[in-house]
N, C-alpha and C positions, 0 to 999 in steps of 0.2 A: 338651789340660790335662796342666800342670806338677805336677810329684810337691813344688812348693815355692813359697813365694811371698816377695817382701820386704813388711817392715813396719818402723814406726819405735815405738825405745822407748826408755824415760826408764832407765838404767842408775848404780845408786849403789855407788860403789868407797870405803867408807871416807867420809871428806870429803870426795868428788868425784862430782861426779855429770854426767852427759854426755846429750843425747842421741844416738841414733847408731840405723844400720841394722843390723836384725836380720832372719833368713831362719828363715821358718816351715816348719813338714810340713804338706801341705793334707791335711784331713779333709773328703770329700763324700760322699753317698750315691749310692750305684747300685743302682739294682734291677734285681735277674732278675726278667725275664718267661720263660714256658717255652711250645712249642705244637709242635702235634704236626704231622708229617710233611702237607702242602697247602693252606698258607698259613692253616688258621685262624689265629680272634682270639686272639693269645696271651693268658695272664692272669700277675697276677704274681704271681713264687713267694716271695720273700722283697726287702726292703731291708737291707743293708749299708750300715756306715760304713766307709771305707778311704778309701786314699791313691791317686791318680791312676795308672794305667800299671798296665801288665799285667794289662790289665782280663779280657781274654780268658780268661787262666790259671787270672784269680781263680773266673769263672764254673765255669768244666770242672770245676777244682780244687772249690770249694763244692759243685756238682753232682753229684762223685763221691764226696765226705765223705758227703755225706745220704743216701748210697745209691741218688738220681735215677739216676744213672750209673752200668754199673760194666764198661764196657769203653769205646772208645775210637769204636766203632761204634754207641755207642746215641746218640753226639752228631752228628746230620748238619749242622748250621751254627751259627754266631755272627754277629750285628750289629749294628748301632744300630737306632735304627725311621728308615724313609726318608720320613716322613709332614712334609713339609717348613712345613705349619702349626704343627708344635711348635717352638721357639726352638733356635739348634745349643746350647746350654750345657745344655739340656735332655737334647736325645739326648744327651751326652758322659755321662749319668750313668742310662744305661739300657742294657741290655744284651739279646737275645732270643737264647733260645737253641730251637732246632727239633730234637724227639726223635723216636726210633722209638717205635712204638705200646707197648711195654712200658717203657722208659722213662717215658714222658710218664702213662702209668698210675700209674706210683711216685710221680712228681712231683705228679698230683691228689692222693695220700693223704695227699704228708706237706708239702702247701704250709706257711707258715711262718706263727706267728698274732701277730707283731709285727715291728717294724724289729731290726734285731741291731746293736746298739754296737760299736764298735772294740774292746772288751773282752771281747766275747761270744759264745763259742763256741756255745752250745747254749739261747741265748735263743729264746723262743716257739716252741720243740718243745710239742706237742699233748700229749704221753702219757710216760709214763718207759719206756715200751719204745723211742720214738724217741732216747731218750739212752743208753741201755745194752744194746748188745746182746747177743738173747736166748738166742744159743747162737756164744758166741767160742771157737772153733776155733785152737788155738794156732800158731804161727808154725812152720816150717818152716824155719831155714836153718843152713848149718853155720858164718857168716862170722865169722872173730874177729879183734880185733885187742890192738893192746898198748896201757901206760899211755904210755906216749910219742907216741901219735900221741893220743891222747885228750886230753893236754897241750895239745899246737899249736892245740889247733882252736877255742879263744874267740877268741884274736889273728889268725888266718886270718878270722874271720868275720868281726871287726871291722876288720880292713886291707879290707875286701873290701866294706862297706858307706859305699859313695859317698856315697849320699844325708842317712844317720846322722851322716856329720864334717860336713858344712853345717850340720844344722838340730840333731842331736843330739837327736831326737826320735823315732827311728822302730823297730821292732822287725826285728829278720834272723833269716832260716829259711835256713840253709845244708846242701847235700847234699856228702859227700865221701865219695873212693871208698876202697879198702882199703891205699892209699900216702900218704891223708891229701892227695891232691891233691882241688880244689874243682868239683864236678861243675856246677854251678849254683847262682844266691842269690839270694833275693826278698827285700825290703823291705815295710811297710807299718805303719802306723800302732797297727794291732792286729797280733798275733804268729800269732793264730790265721788271719789273713788270707795274712801271709806265707807260712806253710805252706798253706797253697789254692795260691797262685801257683806256690809251687813243684811242688808235688806235681800244676797243671793243666799246670804245662810237658811233664814229662813222659807227663802223659797224652794231649794233643794231638799226642805224637810217638810216641801207643802203643810206651811202652817203661816199661811197669806190669805185675811189680811191680819193686819195688826193694830186691834181694835182698841186693845185696852195698854195704849204703851205710849211712851214720851220718847223723843227721838230727843238727846243731846249732842250738840255738835260742836268741836271748838272752829275758831275762825268764825268767818262773816255765814250768816244766813243767805245764801244767796238766792235768783231765783230756781237752780237745777236742784239746793238740795229740799227746799219745798216741795217740787215737782215729784219728786223722787219717795219723799215721805205720803205724798196724795195718792200716788200711784200704789203704794205696798199700805194703804188703809191706814193710817198713823194719824191719830186725830189732833199731838201738840208735839211740834217742834220748839227748843229750845237753842241758845244761842250766847254764848260769852258775848258776843260782838253785834255790829247793828246788821239787820235783815237789806237787803236793797228792793227801790219802789216796787220792782215788779213779784218780787217775790210775797210784798203786800198784800201787791194786789191779787195776785195769783191764790193765798192764803184767804185773803176774804169772799172770795168768788166758789173757794171749794170748801169751804166751812173746815178750814182747819185752825187753831188755837198756834199763832205764832209767837212765842219770845225772844226778846230780844236785850243783850246787854245784861243777861244776866249775872251778878258778879256781888259777892259778897251776902248782904242781905237787900239789893235791889234787884231790880227786871222792869221791861216796859211790856205791856203787850200790845202787840200792832194789831190784829185779826182776831177776832172772835174770844171777847173776855172769857167767857161765861164759864168754858171748862173750869177757869181756875176761880177757886171758893174763896171767898174773903174775909173765913171766919175759920 
């Protein structure tokens, strides 16, 4: 399934009107099912709206952010349904995660109560304890970066967003190292999905935590972005837009450096500024 599709649009430009072809970012549901080792019948965990592509990473990252997975060893397998009676288009929108017993038990307790939209990172959680970690322990990282590295990140993120450059309709999440090098980038119609795909990439390679990295996201830095970064051990999160009050509250408690309104040669640091060098 492709992340983009073509459509016909009518474009008005002043006194001129034409019909032309345009390219859209695809938005499709992905149902995530979980099952224990041994071939038991899977049960639905959540359905999320996403842009197709890197679905395995999305599932791994989402289950990690939800607390179902705590390490790569908790995830025993990822696959599509194999039942030939299910239409191929439907099979493409389902992923089944096979979990070890402890992860399966956590998943049973955390089954979402609704469909997650592409702009929703916490929709359907059944209690406030599922949203705000009850025992946040501050991140411990000596990672530091300078202002010039921060200034360079928005352009690097945009230049690497190949699907955004075609559609103008996708969020990006990029992970950068201490020298400003791009370690990986993922795109999705939902910024929380893009972050889950990114974290999932490193989880599947058993490369967490990401203690020497900066997460750069397009759009707003909401609570769910900070929560996912904290879970992955990322000490610095930067965004081109504003954070929310809850994002700042969590970043402060979690020892995570939160940068917002990173545009041109300006930014605001909302929490734990000591990781941003002043000279």
